[in-house]
C-alpha positions in Angstrom: -70.4 62.3 111.4 -72.3 61.0 108.4 -75.8 62.3 108.6 -77.0 59.3 106.7 -75.8 56.9 109.4 -78.4 54.4 110.6 -77.5 54.9 114.3 -77.0 58.3 115.8 -76.6 59.5 119.3 -77.8 62.8 120.7 -74.2 64.2 121.0 -73.7 63.3 117.3 -76.9 65.0 116.4 -75.8 68.0 118.4 -72.6 68.3 116.5 -74.4 67.9 113.2 -77.0 70.5 114.2 -74.3 73.1 114.8 -72.5 72.3 111.6 -75.6 72.7 109.5 -77.0 75.8 111.1 -74.0 77.7 112.5 -73.9 80.2 109.7 -77.6 81.1 110.0 -78.3 81.2 113.7 -76.5 82.7 116.7 -74.7 80.1 118.8 -76.6 80.8 122.0 -79.9 80.6 120.2 -78.9 77.4 118.4 -78.1 75.9 121.8 -81.6 76.8 123.0 -83.2 75.4 119.9 -81.3 72.1 120.2 -82.7 71.6 123.7 -86.2 72.5 122.6 -86.1 70.0 119.8 -84.7 67.0 121.8 -87.2 67.6 124.6 -90.1 67.8 122.2 -89.2 64.9 120.0 -87.2 62.7 122.4 -88.5 63.6 125.8 -84.9 64.4 126.8 -84.4 67.6 128.9 -81.2 69.5 129.4 -80.2 67.5 132.5 -80.9 64.1 131.0 -78.8 65.1 128.0 -75.9 66.1 130.2 -76.1 62.7 132.0 -76.6 60.7 128.8 -75.3 62.4 125.7 -74.9 59.0 124.0 -78.6 58.3 124.1 -79.4 56.6 120.7 -82.2 58.3 118.8 -84.7 56.0 117.0 -85.6 56.3 113.4 -88.8 58.4 114.0 -87.0 60.8 116.3 -84.1 61.0 113.8 -86.5 61.8 110.9 -88.2 64.6 112.9 -84.9 66.1 114.1 -83.5 66.1 110.6 -86.6 67.8 109.2 -86.2 70.4 111.9 -82.8 71.3 110.6 -84.2 71.8 107.1 -87.0 74.0 108.4 -84.6 76.1 110.5 -82.4 76.5 107.4 -85.3 78.2 105.7 -85.8 80.6 108.7 -88.9 78.9 110.0 -89.4 80.0 113.6 -88.7 77.2 116.1 -92.3 77.5 117.5 -93.7 76.6 114.1 -91.2 73.8 113.7 -92.5 72.0 116.8 -96.0 73.4 116.6 -96.1 74.9 120.1 -95.0 77.8 122.3 -95.1 78.8 125.9 -96.9 81.9 127.2 -97.5 82.9 130.8 -96.0 79.5 131.7 -98.9 77.8 129.7 -98.5 75.6 126.6 -100.1 76.6 123.4 -100.4 74.7 120.1 -100.0 76.9 117.0 -99.3 76.9 113.3 -98.7 79.6 110.7 -102.3 80.6 110.7 -101.7 82.4 114.0 -99.0 84.7 115.4 -96.3 83.3 117.7 -97.1 84.7 121.2 -94.6 87.5 122.2 -93.0 87.9 125.6 -94.0 91.6 125.6 -97.7 90.5 125.3 -97.2 88.7 128.6 -96.6 92.1 130.2 -100.0 93.3 128.9 -101.7 90.2 130.3 -99.9 90.5 133.6 -101.1 94.1 133.9 -104.7 93.2 133.3 -104.4 90.4 135.9 -102.9 92.9 138.4 -106.0 95.0 138.2 -107.9 92.1 139.8 -111.0 92.3 137.5 -113.2 89.9 139.3 -116.6 89.0 137.6 -115.8 91.2 134.6 -116.8 90.6 131.0 -113.5 90.6 129.0 -113.2 90.6 125.3 -110.0 89.6 123.4 -110.1 90.8 119.8 -108.0 89.0 117.2 -107.3 86.1 119.6 -105.2 83.9 117.2 -103.8 81.1 119.3 -106.0 82.3 122.2 -103.0 83.1 124.4 -104.4 86.3 125.8 -108.0 85.2 126.5 -106.9 81.7 127.8 -104.3 83.2 130.1 -106.7 85.7 131.5 -109.3 82.9 132.0 -106.7 80.8 133.7 -105.5 83.4 136.2 -108.6 85.6 136.9 -111.2 84.0 139.1 -114.8 84.2 138.0 -113.8 85.7 134.7 -116.2 85.8 131.7 -114.0 85.6 128.6 -115.1 86.1 124.9 -112.6 85.9 122.1 -113.0 87.0 118.4 -111.2 86.2 115.2 -111.9 86.3 111.5 -112.6 82.6 110.8 -113.3 79.2 112.3 -110.0 77.8 111.2 -108.2 80.1 113.5 -110.7 79.7 116.3 -110.3 75.9 116.1 -106.7 76.4 117.2 -107.8 78.6 120.1 -110.4 76.1 121.1 -107.8 73.3 121.3 -105.6 75.5 123.5 -108.5 76.3 125.8 -109.2 72.6 126.2 -105.5 72.0 126.7 -105.3 74.6 129.5 -108.7 73.6 131.0 -110.5 77.0 130.7 -113.8 78.2 129.3 -113.7 80.9 126.7 -116.5 81.8 124.3 -115.0 81.9 120.8 -116.9 83.8 118.1 -116.2 84.7 114.4 -116.0 88.5 114.2 -114.1 90.7 111.8 -113.2 94.0 113.5 -113.1 95.8 110.2 -116.9 95.4 110.3 -118.0 94.5 113.8 -121.5 93.3 114.1 -122.2 92.9 117.8 -124.2 94.8 120.4 -122.5 93.1 123.4 -121.1 95.2 126.2 -117.7 94.4 127.9 -116.0 95.7 130.9 -112.5 95.2 129.4 -111.3 94.9 125.8 -107.8 93.5 125.2 -106.3 93.4 121.8 -103.0 93.3 119.9 -104.1 94.3 116.4 -102.0 94.7 113.3 -100.0 97.9 113.3 -97.0 97.5 111.0 -97.3 99.5 107.7 -97.0 97.5 104.5 -94.1 99.7 103.5 -92.1 98.4 106.5 -92.2 94.8 105.2 -88.7 95.1 103.7 -87.3 95.8 107.2 -88.9 92.7 108.7 -86.8 89.6 109.4 -87.5 86.6 107.1 -88.5 84.4 110.0 -91.4 86.7 110.5 -92.1 87.8 107.0 -92.1 84.4 105.4 -94.0 82.4 108.0 -96.3 84.5 110.2 -99.7 85.5 109.0 -99.6 88.9 107.2 -103.2 89.7 108.1 -102.2 89.7 111.8 -99.2 92.0 111.3 -99.6 94.5 108.5 -101.9 97.5 107.8 -102.4 99.9 104.9 -99.9 102.8 105.0 -102.7 105.3 104.5 -104.5 104.2 107.7 -102.1 102.5 110.1 -104.4 103.0 113.1 -107.4 101.5 111.3 -108.0 98.6 113.7 -107.4 100.8 116.8 -110.1 103.2 115.6 -112.5 100.2 115.0 -111.9 98.9 118.5 -111.9 102.0 120.6 -114.7 104.4 121.5 -114.1 107.2 119.0 -114.9 109.9 121.6 -112.4 108.6 124.1 -109.2 107.8 122.3 -105.8 108.1 124.1 -102.5 107.2 122.6 -99.3 106.0 124.1 -95.9 105.3 122.6 -92.2 104.9 123.4 -89.3 106.7 121.7 -90.4 107.4 118.1 -93.8 106.0 119.1 -94.0 108.8 121.6 -93.4 111.3 118.9 -96.0 109.6 116.7 -98.5 109.8 119.6 -97.9 113.5 120.0 -98.2 114.0 116.3 -101.6 112.3 116.4 -102.7 114.3 119.4 -102.1 117.6 117.5 -103.2 116.5 114.0 -106.0 114.0 114.5 -109.2 115.4 116.2 -110.1 111.8 117.3 -107.1 111.6 119.6 -108.1 113.3 122.9 -104.9 112.6 125.0 -101.4 111.1 124.8 -98.7 109.7 126.9 -95.1 109.8 125.7 -92.6 107.3 127.2 -89.0 108.7 127.0 -89.9 110.5 123.8 -87.9 110.9 120.7 -89.6 114.0 119.3 -86.9 114.9 116.8 -88.8 113.8 113.6 -91.7 116.0 114.4 -92.3 119.0 112.1 -92.1 122.5 113.6 -95.8 123.2 113.0 -96.7 120.2 115.1 -94.4 120.7 118.1 -95.1 124.5 118.1 -98.9 124.2 118.0 -100.6 125.6 121.0 -103.1 123.1 122.6 -104.8 122.2 125.8 -105.2 118.5 125.1 -104.0 116.4 128.0 -100.4 115.2 127.5 -98.0 113.3 129.9 -94.3 112.8 129.3 -92.8 110.1 131.4 -89.1 109.8 130.9 -85.6 109.8 132.2 -84.1 112.6 134.3 -82.0 113.9 131.5 -85.2 115.6 130.2 -85.1 117.7 133.3 -81.5 118.8 132.8 -79.1 117.9 130.0 -76.2 117.8 132.6 -77.8 114.9 134.3 -76.9 111.3 133.3 -79.0 109.9 130.5 -78.7 108.3 127.1 -81.2 110.0 124.7 -80.3 113.7 124.6 -76.5 113.4 124.7 -75.8 113.8 121.0 -76.3 116.9 118.7 -79.5 115.4 117.5 -80.4 114.6 121.0 -80.0 118.2 122.1 -82.4 119.2 119.4 -84.8 116.5 120.7 -84.5 118.1 124.2 -85.3 121.5 122.9 -88.3 120.3 121.0 -89.5 118.5 124.1 -89.4 121.9 126.0 -91.2 123.7 123.2 -94.0 121.0 123.3 -94.4 121.5 127.0 -94.5 125.2 126.9 -97.1 125.2 124.1 -99.4 122.7 125.7 -101.3 124.2 128.6 -102.5 120.8 129.8 -99.1 118.9 130.0 -97.6 117.0 132.8 -94.2 115.4 133.3 -92.7 112.6 135.5 -88.9 112.2 135.3 -87.5 109.1 136.9 -84.0 109.0 138.5 -81.5 106.4 137.4 -83.5 105.4 134.4 -82.4 105.1 130.8 -84.3 104.8 127.5 -85.1 101.1 127.5 -86.4 101.2 131.1 -89.7 102.6 129.6 -90.2 99.5 127.4 -91.1 95.9 128.1 -87.5 94.8 128.1 -86.9 95.4 131.8 -90.0 93.6 132.7 -89.1 90.5 130.5 -86.3 89.8 132.9 -88.8 89.3 135.7 -89.8 86.1 133.9 -86.1 84.9 134.1 -86.0 84.2 130.5 -82.7 84.8 128.7 -82.9 87.1 125.7 -81.2 86.1 122.5 -80.1 89.6 121.6 -78.1 92.2 123.4 -80.0 95.0 125.3 -78.4 98.3 126.2 -80.1 101.4 127.6 -81.3 99.8 130.9 -80.7 102.0 134.0 -80.3 101.2 137.6 -83.9 101.8 138.7 -85.3 98.5 139.9 -87.8 96.9 137.5 -90.7 96.7 140.0 -90.2 100.3 140.9 -90.2 101.6 137.3 -93.2 99.4 136.5 -95.2 100.7 139.4 -94.3 104.4 138.6 -95.3 103.9 135.0 -98.6 102.0 135.8 -99.7 104.5 138.5 -98.8 107.5 136.4 -100.4 106.3 133.2 -103.6 105.0 134.8 -104.0 108.2 136.9 -103.4 110.4 133.8 -105.9 108.7 131.6 -108.5 108.8 134.4 -107.8 112.6 134.5 -108.1 112.9 130.7 -111.3 110.8 130.3 -113.1 110.9 133.6 -112.5 114.6 134.4 -110.8 113.6 137.6 -107.8 115.5 139.0 -104.4 114.2 137.9 -103.5 113.1 141.5 -99.8 112.8 141.7 -99.9 112.1 145.4 -100.2 108.4 144.5 -96.5 108.7 143.6 -95.5 110.2 146.9 -93.9 107.0 148.1 -91.5 107.4 145.1 -90.5 111.0 146.0 -86.9 110.0 146.3 -87.0 108.4 142.8 -88.8 111.1 140.9 -87.1 114.4 139.9 -90.4 116.3 139.2 -94.0 115.5 138.9 -96.3 118.5 138.1 -98.4 120.4 135.7 -95.6 121.9 133.6 -97.5 125.2 133.1 -98.3 125.9 136.7 -96.6 129.1 137.9 -92.8 128.8 138.2 -92.8 125.1 137.6 -91.4 124.8 134.1 -87.8 123.5 133.9 
């Protein structure tokens, strides 16, 4: 098919689309992109295309569709190509001044909504497109939402999205590196920059070349800069998965500002011996798969030579921390303790393969994680007992749940 032809049908454009982009984008992803584009520019959804693949596209549609191919060749994200994205089943306009909303951020928003924060003052810091603040305003009754970002150009995008989704949000210019506000809030939600500048070489071009660096990257010398600016310095807790779990424990031991930490199926292997051998009583919770209880049990993190070292370091950490707790979940694997399992709840296909998901149902692992983490941080910061009885309904799903240093309890 001559791409200069005056008349073109959708099926011809489909064939050309795959010829031009097949070497740059995976086939399944290409197929999704094709349907995004024809629905956006032509108003033709998947079913209409199947019924009428010979629909003739007009010159304006053809021009836009051809420009889309050129943009995609240059690794431009499809969301920037069409200037919109979906988040929490809501539509958001965006451009490269703001980050593309991520599916995993939906899990954060869903968790806030699940706490039923009626009549609460909620602040979204670094709002970008406004996806977090607007979604919360949409789904929480009687909410009072404020959203901050660094300039009016960004906030204008967020305001348009608030109007589009028919919600009220107070948008204010604030730079969290030098916050000037005496306002009080019940809930602060944020997804601040956290990727070190030195990691740029590992970032895909569709992110590196198009998404705003100020919203992604931080100085290597102070990667938690924005977190410290946001959080009450006297009550900082950290939480991370895999290597992030190891990082969280490293911060717990080596940074006096960190008062407690939660490790999700931790990869502790990179920790230096001084750190994992340090005696401490700072509150620490390890929430992970049952293989951490016994190497002979099924699992996927400690089953290599390096993994066995990880298992041993984990035990040393627990024995040297007199205020540590563990919750091991049966039938779970490494990725169960991330957002991946929860993304499937939204019934959205992923465009990359996922391994490391166990047989524990997604709602069950989510509830165990939520209850354990919230209860633990209440214990760490409110001097309340770490009440594991809230997990009693999951007794058949949890191998152990106790203060690791209580008499005769250590594995």
